[in-house]
C-alpha positions in Angstrom: 26.4 -5.1 30.7 23.4 -7.6 30.9 22.6 -9.8 28.0 19.2 -9.2 26.3 16.9 -12.1 25.6 14.4 -12.4 22.7 11.5 -11.1 24.9 13.3 -8.0 26.1 11.0 -4.9 25.8 13.8 -2.8 24.4 14.0 -4.9 21.2 10.2 -4.4 20.6 10.7 -1.1 18.8 13.2 -2.6 16.3 11.2 -5.8 15.8 7.9 -3.8 15.4 9.5 -1.5 12.8 10.9 -4.5 10.9 7.5 -6.3 11.2 5.7 -3.4 9.7 8.2 -3.1 6.8 7.9 -6.9 6.2 4.1 -6.7 6.3 4.2 -3.6 4.0 6.5 -5.6 1.5 4.3 -8.7 1.7 1.2 -6.5 1.0 2.8 -4.9 -1.9 3.8 -8.2 -3.4 0.2 -9.4 -2.8 -1.1 -6.5 -4.8 1.3 -7.0 -7.6 0.4 -10.7 -7.9 -3.4 -9.7 -7.9 -2.7 -7.1 -10.7 -0.8 -9.7 -12.7 -3.5 -12.3 -12.3 -6.3 -9.8 -13.3 -4.2 -8.7 -16.3 -3.7 -12.4 -17.3 -7.4 -13.1 -17.0 -8.2 -10.0 -19.1 -5.7 -11.1 -21.7 -7.2 -14.7 -21.8 -10.7 -13.2 -22.2 -9.6 -10.9 -25.1 -7.7 -13.8 -26.8 -10.7 -16.1 -26.6 -12.9 -13.5 -28.1 -10.4 -12.9 -31.0 -10.2 -16.7 -31.5 -13.9 -17.0 -31.8 -14.0 -14.2 -34.3 -11.3 -15.7 -36.4 -12.9 -19.2 -36.3 -16.1 -17.5 -37.5 -14.3 -15.7 -40.4 -12.3 -18.8 -41.4 -15.6 -20.8 -41.7 -16.7 -18.4 -44.4 -19.5 -16.5 -42.6 -20.0 -12.9 -43.1 -22.0 -11.9 -39.9 -19.3 -12.7 -37.4 -19.0 -9.2 -35.8 -22.4 -7.6 -35.8 -22.4 -3.8 -36.3 -24.7 -1.9 -34.0 -26.3 1.1 -35.8 -28.2 3.8 -34.1 -31.8 4.1 -35.3 -32.4 7.0 -37.8 -34.7 9.8 -36.5 
């Protein structure tokens, strides 16, 4: 039985399948990291807005969160 080398064409199917699975897993991990980063940015933005509102209220102002009212007809 001949020994197969790393460049043997018979091994390409196995390597190709493993390569696709590896790429798919890496892509899923990349998507997960992007979702976590975007969620973190959204959280930071919301916390910053809440902090500004709290700072305004703590300073004694009463017009910190303007209320939009629809015009009367």
